[in-house]
Backbone bond lengths (Angstrom), bond angles and torsions (degrees), N, CA, C in turn:
res aa  C-N    CA-C-N  psi(-1)  N-CA   C-N-CA  omega(-1)  CA-C   N-CA-C  phi
1 X - - - 1.461 - - 1.524 109.86 -
2 X 1.331 116.67 173.60 1.445 120.99 -176.70 1.506 112.64 -65.73
3 X 1.308 116.85 168.15 1.451 123.07 -179.44 1.520 110.24 -57.66
4 X 1.312 117.07 134.28 1.466 121.97 -177.25 1.516 111.07 -63.49
5 X 1.308 116.40 143.82 1.465 122.35 177.88 1.518 111.41 -64.81
6 X 1.347 117.06 -22.40 1.456 120.16 -179.43 1.522 111.54 -70.29
7 X 1.341 117.39 -23.42 1.444 121.11 -179.18 1.526 111.81 -79.91
8 X 1.315 116.72 -21.21 1.457 120.05 -177.98 1.519 107.58 -146.49
9 X 1.299 116.62 96.50 1.460 121.21 -172.43 1.519 112.67 -67.54
10 X 1.347 118.43 -16.66 1.462 120.26 179.80 1.528 111.41 -85.74
11 X 1.307 116.84 -15.96 1.453 121.08 -177.95 1.519 110.28 -83.61
12 X 1.335 116.58 135.10 1.455 121.69 177.48 1.532 109.07 -79.98
13 X 1.308 116.19 129.74 1.464 120.94 -179.10 1.526 110.33 -92.83
14 X 1.340 115.35 163.30 1.462 120.34 -178.01 1.525 110.64 -140.11
15 X 1.317 115.38 135.77 1.463 122.91 173.32 1.521 108.46 -109.12
16 X 1.330 116.34 136.03 1.462 121.64 172.84 1.517 107.92 -101.11
17 X 1.328 116.16 129.82 1.468 121.80 -179.89 1.526 107.88 -114.00
18 X 1.330 115.59 121.85 1.459 122.08 -177.37 1.518 109.82 -114.83
19 X 1.322 116.59 125.80 1.465 122.38 175.60 1.522 107.66 -91.89
20 X 1.337 117.24 129.17 1.455 118.88 -172.38 1.521 112.35 -147.07
21 X 1.328 114.94 148.49 1.465 123.22 167.76 1.525 108.42 -158.25
22 X 1.336 115.71 120.93 1.471 121.89 178.43 1.519 111.48 51.00
23 X 1.333 116.10 55.74 1.465 121.14 -177.67 1.524 111.62 -120.71
24 X 1.352 117.51 36.58 1.460 119.25 -176.04 1.528 112.73 -61.95
25 X 1.326 117.71 -25.91 1.463 119.78 -179.86 1.529 112.34 -79.99
26 X 1.347 117.28 -12.61 1.460 120.10 -174.18 1.528 113.92 -120.23
27 X 1.323 116.86 -26.70 1.468 118.60 -165.88 1.521 113.11 -72.20
28 X 1.344 118.67 -29.53 1.463 120.00 -179.67 1.525 111.12 -60.88
29 X 1.329 117.13 -47.81 1.467 120.51 179.20 1.520 111.70 -69.13
30 X 1.330 116.24 -31.39 1.465 119.70 175.43 1.522 109.82 -62.59
31 X 1.332 116.33 -48.58 1.463 121.32 179.54 1.526 111.15 -62.20
32 X 1.326 116.34 -38.34 1.465 119.96 179.85 1.518 111.82 -63.57
33 X 1.337 117.26 -28.11 1.465 120.51 -177.23 1.525 113.22 -84.17
34 X 1.346 117.47 -3.55 1.478 119.56 -178.40 1.533 111.57 -125.01
35 X 1.324 116.64 24.57 1.460 119.66 -179.33 1.525 112.92 -70.27
36 X 1.317 117.51 -7.76 1.462 120.53 175.40 1.522 111.97 -71.86
37 X 1.338 117.03 -15.84 1.467 121.64 -175.72 1.521 111.47 -73.43
38 X 1.320 115.78 156.05 1.462 121.47 175.22 1.523 111.62 -77.43
39 X 1.333 115.17 -23.82 1.458 119.85 -176.48 1.521 108.25 -154.50
40 X 1.322 116.28 140.02 1.460 121.66 174.69 1.519 108.08 -121.74
41 X 1.326 115.57 125.76 1.469 121.75 179.20 1.521 108.11 -116.36
42 X 1.324 116.81 121.84 1.455 121.81 176.88 1.523 108.27 -104.89
43 X 1.330 115.57 117.34 1.464 121.47 176.60 1.520 107.23 -98.30
44 X 1.315 116.44 109.55 1.462 121.97 -173.74 1.524 110.50 -108.41
45 X 1.342 115.36 129.63 1.469 120.49 -175.09 1.527 112.84 -104.17
46 X 1.338 116.44 37.48 1.452 118.90 172.59 1.512 115.24 110.85
47 X 1.324 118.08 41.64 1.464 120.65 179.34 1.528 110.77 -64.00
48 X 1.333 115.59 140.73 1.455 121.23 175.42 1.530 110.72 -112.65
49 X 1.327 117.47 -0.25 1.460 121.58 177.02 1.529 108.86 -100.13
50 X 1.311 117.91 -154.18 1.462 121.25 -176.37 1.530 113.11 -97.67
51 X 1.317 116.97 22.00 1.471 120.17 -179.55 1.527 111.84 -56.12
52 X 1.328 117.22 -45.69 1.462 120.94 -176.94 1.515 111.51 -68.28
53 X 1.335 116.75 -36.48 1.457 119.67 177.63 1.516 111.82 -62.86
54 X 1.322 116.27 -41.70 1.462 120.83 178.37 1.521 110.49 -65.80
55 X 1.332 116.88 -43.39 1.469 121.14 -179.89 1.519 110.96 -62.42
56 X 1.329 116.59 -42.33 1.467 120.84 179.00 1.522 110.90 -64.97
57 X 1.317 116.39 -41.14 1.472 121.22 179.42 1.518 111.44 -60.56
58 X 1.335 116.49 -34.58 1.463 121.25 -177.84 1.531 112.61 -87.60
59 X 1.317 116.83 4.52 1.462 120.43 174.66 1.509 116.23 85.24
60 X 1.318 117.75 15.52 1.469 120.62 179.89 1.522 110.61 -77.94
61 X 1.303 115.44 150.81 1.461 121.18 170.90 1.515 107.48 -82.85
62 X 1.322 117.25 126.76 1.459 121.29 -174.36 1.524 110.39 -104.57
63 X 1.323 115.06 129.37 1.466 121.98 175.75 1.525 107.07 -121.09
64 X 1.320 117.27 117.61 1.458 121.29 -178.91 1.526 110.13 -99.74
65 X 1.332 115.97 132.00 1.468 121.97 178.65 1.525 108.37 -124.67
66 X 1.318 115.86 145.98 1.468 119.97 -175.88 1.518 113.33 -106.74
67 X 1.321 117.28 -10.11 1.464 120.28 -178.94 1.522 109.20 -155.81
68 X 1.339 115.07 178.78 1.450 119.83 177.79 1.516 112.32 107.10
69 X 1.335 115.53 -172.10 1.460 122.52 -179.24 1.521 108.37 -130.12
70 X 1.335 116.29 -177.34 1.458 119.66 -177.21 1.521 112.37 -58.13
71 X 1.325 117.37 -38.01 1.460 118.32 179.35 1.524 111.17 -62.95
72 X 1.332 117.36 -38.33 1.460 121.23 178.77 1.525 110.99 -67.24
73 X 1.331 115.99 -42.36 1.466 120.20 -177.45 1.522 111.34 -68.66
74 X 1.325 116.29 -37.10 1.473 118.66 178.20 1.525 110.42 -68.95
75 X 1.318 117.42 -39.15 1.465 120.22 176.35 1.526 111.35 -65.09
76 X 1.332 116.55 -38.46 1.461 120.20 178.52 1.522 110.77 -65.14
77 X 1.322 116.17 -39.16 1.456 119.77 177.63 1.516 112.27 -60.49
78 X 1.332 116.25 -41.22 1.461 120.45 177.96 1.528 110.95 -63.33
79 X 1.327 115.29 -40.59 1.466 120.43 -179.42 1.517 112.00 -64.74
80 X 1.333 116.79 -35.63 1.463 121.27 -175.81 1.524 113.59 -86.35
81 X 1.331 117.55 -11.34 1.461 121.03 -178.04 1.523 110.82 -90.43
82 X 1.339 116.60 168.04 1.465 120.22 -172.33 1.531 115.08 -130.12
83 X 1.328 118.28 -5.80 1.467 120.20 -171.05 1.528 113.22 -85.52
84 X 1.336 114.85 171.85 1.464 121.48 178.83 1.524 111.61 -68.90
85 X 1.335 115.50 -36.68 1.462 121.53 -177.14 1.526 110.05 -121.95
86 X 1.335 115.38 150.53 1.460 121.94 -179.01 1.523 109.43 -124.71
87 X 1.334 115.67 128.53 1.464 121.95 175.26 1.523 107.79 -117.46
88 X 1.330 116.38 121.05 1.461 121.62 179.22 1.520 109.75 -99.40
89 X 1.330 116.28 128.83 1.453 119.47 170.65 1.530 108.52 -140.25
90 X 1.319 115.74 160.63 1.455 121.28 176.65 1.522 109.53 -99.79
91 X 1.324 116.50 165.79 1.466 120.87 -175.06 1.521 112.47 -62.98
92 X 1.338 117.54 -24.18 1.468 119.84 -179.93 1.528 112.39 -97.07
93 X 1.318 117.04 17.28 1.464 121.85 177.09 1.532 109.70 -113.21
94 X 1.329 115.99 150.99 1.459 121.57 -177.24 1.527 111.18 -131.23
95 X 1.318 115.53 137.27 1.464 122.00 173.84 1.526 107.59 -95.67
96 X 1.317 117.32 124.01 1.461 121.33 177.96 1.539 109.17 -81.25
97 X 1.335 117.92 161.34 1.470 119.70 177.00 1.528 113.13 -56.60
98 X 1.341 116.89 -38.70 1.465 119.80 179.94 1.528 111.26 -66.20
99 X 1.333 116.66 -38.96 1.456 119.43 178.59 1.526 110.27 -68.45
100 X 1.320 116.63 -41.00 1.466 120.12 178.44 1.526 110.81 -59.20
101 X 1.323 116.37 -43.29 1.458 120.16 -179.90 1.523 111.10 -66.16
102 X 1.327 116.70 -40.97 1.460 119.88 178.74 1.526 110.96 -62.99
103 X 1.323 116.78 -41.43 1.466 120.64 178.75 1.526 110.33 -62.30
104 X 1.326 116.17 -49.54 1.470 119.88 -178.63 1.517 111.45 -60.13
105 X 1.319 117.39 -42.92 1.469 120.38 -179.76 1.524 111.42 -68.02
106 X 1.335 116.26 -41.35 1.466 120.92 -173.77 1.525 112.51 -67.43
107 X 1.319 117.42 -44.73 1.466 119.37 -172.69 1.522 113.01 -70.19
108 X 1.325 117.76 -16.07 1.465 119.52 -177.67 1.523 112.75 -71.67
109 X 1.332 117.31 -27.20 1.462 118.98 -171.16 1.529 114.61 -130.04
110 X 1.322 118.49 -9.34 1.464 120.06 -173.78 1.521 112.77 -72.14
111 X 1.325 115.17 153.19 1.468 121.04 172.46 1.528 110.60 -104.75
112 X 1.329 116.95 0.77 1.464 120.84 178.79 1.523 111.11 -69.49
113 X 1.341 114.64 155.49 1.459 120.57 -179.74 1.519 111.98 -88.25
114 X 1.330 116.65 -27.06 1.463 120.94 -175.46 1.518 109.27 -162.17
115 X 1.348 114.84 167.67 1.456 120.42 179.77 1.518 110.71 -138.00
116 X 1.326 115.19 140.50 1.458 121.25 171.74 1.523 107.84 -88.89
117 X 1.321 115.43 148.01 1.456 121.42 176.89 1.518 109.21 -117.58
118 X 1.321 115.79 134.68 1.452 120.27 171.35 1.524 107.44 -73.41
119 X 1.334 117.15 139.92 1.463 119.87 -176.37 1.519 110.88 -121.95
120 X 1.326 116.29 125.73 1.459 122.21 174.01 1.521 108.31 -89.38
121 X 1.331 116.88 112.46 1.458 122.02 -176.98 1.519 110.87 -92.49
122 X 1.322 116.32 122.44 1.459 122.55 177.50 1.529 107.62 -103.17
123 X 1.335 116.84 108.86 1.457 122.37 179.48 1.524 108.88 -112.18
124 X 1.331 116.40 125.87 1.466 121.29 178.97 1.530 111.48 54.30
125 X 1.336 115.79 35.66 1.457 121.44 176.60 1.512 115.41 83.15
126 X 1.337 117.89 4.95 1.465 121.30 -178.09 1.524 110.95 -122.14
127 X 1.317 116.65 136.84 1.459 121.53 174.79 1.521 107.69 -72.83
128 X 1.333 115.87 113.92 1.455 121.78 -176.53 1.532 109.91 -80.93
129 X 1.330 115.92 117.48 1.463 120.30 -177.10 1.526 113.00 -113.57
130 X 1.333 115.84 6.10 1.462 120.94 177.18 1.533 108.11 -138.90
131 X 1.313 116.67 -166.88 1.459 120.45 177.68 1.515 114.78 70.63
132 X 1.342 117.36 11.25 1.459 121.26 -177.77 1.511 113.30 96.66
133 X 1.325 117.39 -16.40 1.463 120.65 -177.22 1.513 112.12 -72.68
134 X 1.326 117.30 -23.48 1.458 120.42 -178.55 1.523 112.31 -70.36
135 X 1.322 116.91 -14.81 1.466 121.58 -178.97 1.526 111.96 -102.49
136 X 1.314 117.16 15.35 1.461 121.33 -175.42 1.524 110.91 -69.62
137 X 1.317 116.81 117.06 1.462 123.71 175.46 1.526 107.57 -128.78
138 X 1.314 116.92 130.29 1.463 120.74 179.83 1.524 109.42 -129.23
139 X 1.328 116.40 138.24 1.471 121.53 179.18 1.523 107.11 -90.98
140 X 1.322 116.13 109.47 1.462 120.51 -173.38 1.532 114.71 -132.69
141 X 1.309 118.19 -7.58 1.468 121.09 -178.44 1.522 109.10 -114.30
142 X 1.340 116.99 123.79 1.464 121.14 -171.09 1.525 112.21 -136.32
143 X 1.319 114.46 141.13 1.454 119.55 166.19 1.535 106.17 -76.77
144 X 1.329 115.96 123.37 1.467 120.10 -173.42 1.532 112.95 -50.98
145 X 1.317 115.91 -44.44 1.461 120.46 -174.86 1.522 112.88 -68.53
146 X 1.357 117.31 -11.86 1.463 120.46 -177.90 1.530 113.36 -111.31
147 X 1.325 116.27 2.74 1.467 120.48 178.87 1.523 109.63 -93.33
148 X 1.338 116.29 113.47 1.459 120.08 179.50 1.527 112.09 -80.11
149 X 1.324 117.19 -29.56 1.453 120.54 179.34 1.517 111.56 145.19
150 X 1.346 114.25 171.91 1.460 121.89 179.73 1.516 110.31 -101.86
151 X 1.339 115.78 143.29 1.458 121.16 179.70 1.524 109.77 -138.03
152 X 1.348 115.84 157.10 1.460 121.24 175.03 1.511 113.12 104.31
153 X 1.337 116.61 125.12 1.455 121.11 179.25 1.522 111.92 -75.66
154 X 1.340 116.46 -33.91 1.460 121.63 177.84 1.519 108.13 -118.91
155 X 1.320 117.28 132.99 1.466 121.89 -177.49 1.527 109.65 52.67
156 X 1.332 114.79 58.96 1.459 121.21 -177.23 1.532 111.00 -57.01
157 X 1.312 116.27 150.82 1.461 121.17 -179.34 1.524 109.31 -138.16
158 X 1.321 114.88 157.66 1.459 120.74 -177.94 1.526 110.84 -98.34
159 X 1.311 115.32 142.63 1.467 122.32 172.96 1.522 108.11 -99.92
160 X 1.335 116.65 127.36 1.463 120.40 -177.26 1.519 110.82 -128.60
161 X 1.329 115.18 159.98 1.456 122.48 172.10 1.519 107.56 -111.31
162 X 1.319 117.20 109.08 1.449 118.84 178.72 1.512 113.43 131.89
163 X 1.313 116.00 -169.61 1.459 123.23 -174.05 1.523 110.88 -87.85
164 X 1.340 115.58 138.99 1.452 122.30 177.35 1.530 109.57 -99.30
165 X 1.328 116.12 127.38 1.457 121.19 175.63 1.522 110.46 -109.23
166 X 1.332 116.62 -174.76 1.464 120.90 178.94 1.515 109.84 -141.95
167 X 1.321 116.13 133.69 1.458 121.75 177.39 1.527 109.92 -85.02
168 X 1.324 116.14 158.50 1.459 121.03 -177.54 1.530 112.49 -88.69
169 X 1.322 117.31 -41.26 1.460 120.97 -175.18 1.534 110.41 -76.84
170 X 1.341 118.23 140.85 1.466 120.63 -176.24 1.527 113.83 -85.64
171 X 1.312 114.06 154.95 1.457 123.06 167.78 1.525 106.72 -92.06
172 X 1.320 117.81 137.83 1.467 121.36 -177.66 1.527 109.45 -97.18
173 X 1.328 115.76 128.21 1.468 122.82 -176.90 1.520 109.33 -114.28
174 X 1.338 117.09 109.93 1.467 122.25 -177.90 1.526 109.88 -95.25
175 X 1.301 116.01 74.62 1.459 120.59 -174.04 1.526 111.43 -106.94
176 X 1.348 116.04 171.78 1.470 122.09 178.73 1.529 110.21 46.44
177 X 1.332 115.58 60.45 1.467 121.02 -173.28 1.525 112.95 -75.17
178 X 1.318 117.07 -13.93 1.458 122.57 171.43 1.523 107.45 -158.72
179 X 1.319 117.21 173.11 1.462 121.07 -174.85 1.526 110.59 -62.17
180 X 1.332 116.91 -43.89 1.461 120.29 -178.90 1.531 110.90 -61.06
181 X 1.342 117.18 -47.88 1.462 120.13 -179.96 1.524 111.42 -62.03
182 X 1.338 115.56 -35.42 1.460 118.69 178.41 1.512 111.56 -63.41
183 X 1.326 116.96 -43.62 1.458 120.80 179.35 1.527 111.32 -67.64
184 X 1.330 115.94 -43.10 1.469 120.11 -179.85 1.524 110.45 -61.45
185 X 1.336 116.73 -44.39 1.458 120.11 -179.50 1.526 111.00 -65.35
186 X 1.340 116.08 -38.90 1.464 119.39 178.22 1.527 111.33 -63.74
187 X 1.332 115.88 -34.20 1.463 120.26 -176.61 1.524 113.01 -83.03
188 X 1.345 116.75 -17.47 1.458 121.06 -172.17 1.527 112.49 -53.12
189 X 1.339 116.88 -43.09 1.455 120.26 -173.65 1.527 113.13 -97.13
190 X 1.331 116.48 7.83 1.457 119.89 -176.41 1.526 112.65 -57.11
191 X 1.335 117.36 -49.63 1.456 120.65 -178.24 1.523 112.38 -59.86
192 X 1.337 115.41 -42.85 1.468 119.38 -178.33 1.521 111.14 -66.03
193 X 1.335 117.43 -45.27 1.459 120.69 179.22 1.524 111.44 -62.82
194 X 1.332 115.96 -42.77 1.467 119.87 179.23 1.516 111.13 -64.44
195 X 1.320 116.93 -39.99 1.465 121.06 -179.79 1.523 111.15 -63.70
196 X 1.326 116.75 -41.18 1.462 120.72 178.92 1.529 110.87 -64.38
197 X 1.331 117.23 -40.92 1.462 121.07 176.88 1.528 110.63 -64.52
198 X 1.312 116.63 -41.00 1.465 121.33 179.20 1.524 110.95 -62.91
199 X 1.329 116.01 -45.73 1.471 120.58 179.73 1.522 111.75 -65.81
200 X 1.333 116.76 -26.06 1.467 121.22 179.35 1.532 111.92 -83.51
201 X 1.344 117.10 -0.67 1.461 120.97 177.64 1.516 114.05 77.56
202 X 1.335 116.44 38.30 1.464 120.21 179.43 1.524 111.32 -58.29
203 X 1.321 116.59 149.55 1.463 121.71 -179.96 1.533 110.04 -62.30
204 X 1.337 117.14 151.47 1.474 120.05 177.79 1.522 111.34 -55.70
205 X 1.309 115.43 135.36 1.464 121.01 -179.04 1.528 109.88 -76.84
206 X 1.325 115.61 127.69 1.458 122.89 177.68 1.538 108.94 -113.17
207 X 1.346 118.15 166.26 1.473 119.34 177.57 1.526 112.93 -52.48
208 X 1.341 116.38 -41.04 1.459 119.33 -179.31 1.521 111.49 -66.18
209 X 1.347 117.13 -29.20 1.470 120.91 178.30 1.519 109.88 -59.71
210 X 1.334 116.24 -46.12 1.461 120.44 -179.30 1.527 110.89 -62.53
211 X 1.330 116.29 -44.69 1.460 120.18 179.66 1.527 111.71 -64.28
212 X 1.336 115.09 -41.95 1.466 119.79 -177.48 1.527 111.30 -66.57
213 X 1.323 117.46 -44.68 1.460 120.83 -179.11 1.524 111.13 -64.38
214 X 1.330 116.02 -42.72 1.462 119.94 178.11 1.530 110.59 -63.53
215 X 1.334 116.37 -48.28 1.457 120.91 -176.69 1.518 112.87 -65.31
216 X 1.340 116.83 -41.90 1.454 120.38 -178.88 1.522 111.81 -64.12
217 X 1.341 116.05 -43.30 1.466 118.97 -179.10 1.520 110.85 -68.48
218 X 1.314 116.30 -38.30 1.465 120.23 178.09 1.531 110.31 -63.56
219 X 1.326 117.02 -45.00 1.462 121.02 178.37 1.526 110.91 -63.63
220 X 1.327 116.46 -43.33 1.465 120.81 -177.88 1.523 111.07 -60.69
221 X 1.335 116.51 -47.63 1.460 120.38 -176.90 1.529 112.38 -74.31
222 X 1.321 115.08 -48.01 1.455 120.01 -170.47 1.523 113.28 -79.31
223 X 1.347 117.03 -41.45 1.470 121.42 -174.21 1.527 112.00 -101.79
224 X 1.336 116.27 -60.30 1.467 119.50 -174.88 1.528 111.81 -60.58
225 X 1.347 116.71 -42.37 1.461 120.41 -179.76 1.532 112.44 -98.75
226 X 1.329 116.26 9.71 1.466 123.67 170.57 1.526 113.59 60.93
227 X 1.341 115.81 38.72 1.454 119.23 177.96 1.516 113.16 -60.44
228 X 1.319 117.15 -25.95 1.463 121.11 -179.93 1.525 112.00 -60.06
229 X 1.333 117.46 -22.94 1.459 120.95 -179.32 1.525 112.57 -71.27
230 X 1.334 116.50 -13.67 1.461 120.25 175.96 1.519 111.94 -88.15
231 X 1.336 116.33 15.51 1.450 120.29 175.67 1.522 112.99 73.16
232 X 1.319 116.07 -157.36 1.460 120.99 -178.10 1.520 111.55 -58.62
233 X 1.334 116.06 -36.62 1.462 119.62 178.11 1.523 111.11 -62.11
234 X 1.325 117.03 -37.22 1.456 120.82 177.83 1.516 112.34 -67.08
235 X 1.328 116.70 -38.71 1.457 120.59 176.60 1.534 110.54 -63.31
236 X 1.331 116.20 -48.09 1.469 120.19 -178.67 1.520 110.63 -62.33
237 X 1.325 117.21 -44.35 1.459 120.13 -178.96 1.523 111.43 -64.67
238 X 1.307 117.82 -39.93 1.466 121.09 178.78 1.523 110.88 -62.53
239 X 1.334 116.09 -43.08 1.464 119.33 178.68 1.526 111.11 -67.52
240 X 1.332 117.45 -36.13 1.463 119.04 178.65 1.527 111.25 -65.93
241 X 1.320 117.41 -38.02 1.465 119.86 176.72 1.527 110.61 -65.35
242 X 1.340 116.74 -37.26 1.466 120.45 177.12 1.521 111.02 -67.44
243 X 1.326 116.60 -39.23 1.465 121.06 176.92 1.523 110.51 -62.32
244 X 1.322 116.09 -37.99 1.458 120.17 177.96 1.526 111.25 -60.12
245 X 1.335 116.80 -43.26 1.476 119.30 178.62 1.523 110.57 -64.22
246 X 1.337 116.17 -38.27 1.463 120.58 176.46 1.523 109.93 -59.87
247 X 1.335 117.31 -46.46 1.464 121.74 179.96 1.525 111.77 -60.20
248 X 1.329 116.63 -41.99 1.464 120.48 -179.12 1.525 110.64 -59.75
249 X 1.332 116.85 -47.04 1.468 119.49 -176.76 1.526 111.97 -78.67
250 X 1.306 117.19 -25.33 1.460 120.55 171.22 1.528 109.93 -64.06
251 X 1.334 115.42 -43.91 1.472 120.69 177.93 1.524 110.68 -68.13
252 X 1.326 118.02 -36.77 1.461 121.23 176.38 1.528 110.03 -61.34
253 X 1.339 117.04 -43.42 1.460 121.09 176.46 1.528 110.35 -55.69
254 X 1.333 115.61 -42.81 1.469 119.90 -179.87 1.527 110.95 -61.76
255 X 1.330 116.81 -43.12 1.467 120.47 179.90 1.523 111.86 -65.37
256 X 1.320 117.20 -27.65 1.467 121.36 -176.62 1.524 113.51 -81.46
257 X 1.331 118.01 -9.21 1.457 120.24 -174.28 1.530 112.46 -73.26
258 X 1.338 115.33 133.25 1.466 122.51 175.46 1.523 108.56 -133.83
259 X 1.333 119.04 117.46 1.461 125.84 -3.86 1.517 112.15 -65.47
260 X 1.321 116.46 162.29 1.459 120.61 -178.86 1.523 110.10 -66.09
261 X 1.329 116.38 164.66 1.453 119.99 178.46 1.526 111.14 -60.19
262 X 1.322 117.04 -39.01 1.463 120.45 177.89 1.529 110.91 -62.44
263 X 1.325 116.76 -41.42 1.470 120.25 179.17 1.524 110.92 -66.69
264 X 1.322 117.03 -35.63 1.463 119.89 178.23 1.530 110.67 -62.30
265 X 1.318 115.91 -43.45 1.470 118.85 -179.87 1.523 111.31 -68.74
266 X 1.319 116.97 -33.90 1.462 119.40 176.29 1.533 110.78 -63.55
267 X 1.332 116.20 -39.73 1.464 119.99 178.03 1.529 111.25 -63.88
268 X 1.339 115.92 -40.55 1.469 119.78 178.34 1.526 110.11 -64.27
269 X 1.340 116.30 -42.53 1.462 120.29 178.37 1.533 110.80 -60.56
270 X 1.330 116.62 -44.11 1.466 120.75 -179.39 1.525 111.42 -63.11
271 X 1.326 115.22 -38.43 1.453 119.16 -179.78 1.531 110.91 -65.65
272 X 1.344 116.58 -39.37 1.471 119.54 178.31 1.524 110.54 -66.81
273 X 1.344 116.87 -41.68 1.475 120.72 176.89 1.524 110.07 -61.03
274 X 1.330 115.69 -40.91 1.457 120.91 179.13 1.522 111.37 -62.54
275 X 1.343 116.16 -41.76 1.460 120.30 178.69 1.524 111.65 -62.74
276 X 1.344 116.47 -40.50 1.467 119.55 178.20 1.520 111.06 -67.02
277 X 1.337 115.59 -33.78 1.464 118.49 177.36 1.503 111.57 -64.19
278 X 1.329 117.86 -40.96 1.451 122.19 179.22 1.521 110.47 -65.06
279 X 1.375 114.98 -39.85 1.472 118.88 -178.54 1.528 110.97 -65.57
280 X 1.341 116.12 -39.45 1.463 119.90 -178.03 1.522 112.33 -71.97
281 X 1.334 116.42 -20.31 1.480 120.51 179.52 1.507 113.49 -88.84
282 X 1.334 115.97 -5.66 1.478 118.60 179.98 1.519 110.84 -94.59
């Protein structure tokens, strides 16, 4: 890791915080890309593979959590870290040498409270430059003293005190590594998004709602944001994003049912038991 802050009290130190679960195939290269840091903290939410063994081997500080959401894990990472600056990345993200150098140079003299990073998203092996992905900016670098905390169950965001800047070099995001992973990742937040819509009193979901949500998202990604220009990968990604919207409203429909689907099946079970009782009494 980078030179310790104790050796040079004028130098600003940096901790990298990595959120991880079952990422043994990705975390080693992730850790290798952040060895410039003074400290690496891995917040693990219940890995059952060798993710923790790899993290320990590479000298990371491991924090294990049994519950919570991304906002909780990011806040926990901040609490467990010790440096002047905090850089958050996920196990499927990579810091390039140029980005590492820019970060190290920038934090030594800036008066900004935080920085947004441009992110190059690699979907199905292709750098996505359309479909909305080309505008991806994420706020991930923070001066510890100016970070108030993370909020939001879906698409969590940080609250800061001070000015937000932006770095030039991109962070590389190796996501949607195959069709199955793309679908699984799209579905991961479905329950949470549907629950938030339900709690907000969303209108009852009708058949046309499902068609409209799917069609609008497909049009937005594929046509309006020109996802088709990313070739076959752009078409697949646009449809997967549309499928995700379909799943969210399908799940919302389920939450809106009275009686619930579980209660309906219980009633059917009781009726069958009742029928057998009548048969045995005859």
